[in-house]
C-alpha positions in Angstrom: 0.0 0.0 0.0 1.4 3.3 -1.0 0.5 6.6 0.5 0.7 10.1 -1.0 2.8 12.7 0.7 -0.3 14.3 2.0 -1.7 11.1 3.4 1.6 10.2 5.0 1.9 13.6 6.7 -1.7 13.4 8.0 -1.1 9.9 9.3 2.2 10.9 11.0 0.5 13.9 12.6 -2.4 11.8 13.8 -0.2 9.1 15.3 2.4 11.4 16.9 0.4 14.4 18.0 -3.4 13.8 18.0 -3.7 10.3 19.5 -1.4 11.0 22.5 -3.1 14.3 23.2 -6.5 12.7 23.0 -5.5 9.8 25.3 -4.2 12.3 27.9 -7.3 14.4 27.6 -9.6 11.4 28.0 -7.7 10.1 30.9 -8.1 13.4 32.7 -11.9 13.6 31.9 -12.5 10.0 32.9 -10.6 10.3 36.2 -12.5 13.6 36.9 -15.9 12.1 36.4 -14.9 8.9 38.2 -15.5 6.5 35.3 -14.9 3.0 36.6 -13.3 1.7 33.4 -10.6 4.4 33.1 -7.6 2.1 33.7 -8.6 -0.6 31.2 -9.4 2.1 28.6 -6.0 3.8 29.1 -4.1 0.4 28.9 -5.8 -0.4 25.6 -5.4 3.2 24.2 -1.7 3.4 25.1 -1.1 -0.1 23.7 -2.9 0.9 20.4 -0.8 4.1 20.2 2.5 2.2 20.7 1.4 -0.4 18.2 0.5 2.2 15.5 3.7 4.2 16.2 5.9 1.1 15.9 4.2 -0.1 12.7 4.4 3.4 11.2 8.1 3.8 12.1 9.0 0.4 10.8 7.2 1.2 7.5 9.0 4.5 7.4 12.4 2.8 8.0 11.8 0.3 5.2 10.7 3.0 2.8 13.8 5.1 3.6 16.0 2.1 2.9 14.2 1.6 -0.5 12.6 -1.8 0.2 
């Protein structure tokens, strides 16, 4: 699957800026309102963020090497 430069930039921005900020925002909101499932949500959200960041970085590394 090939991405255009615009798609790549949007994906990179989303993974590196938007998702971490959204996870922090939601953790504060959920803790503030006392939502009982805050911890499981955060564990899943952070795991997803790490997974996406790793896959994205690996793809970027392979692309830069010309594979």
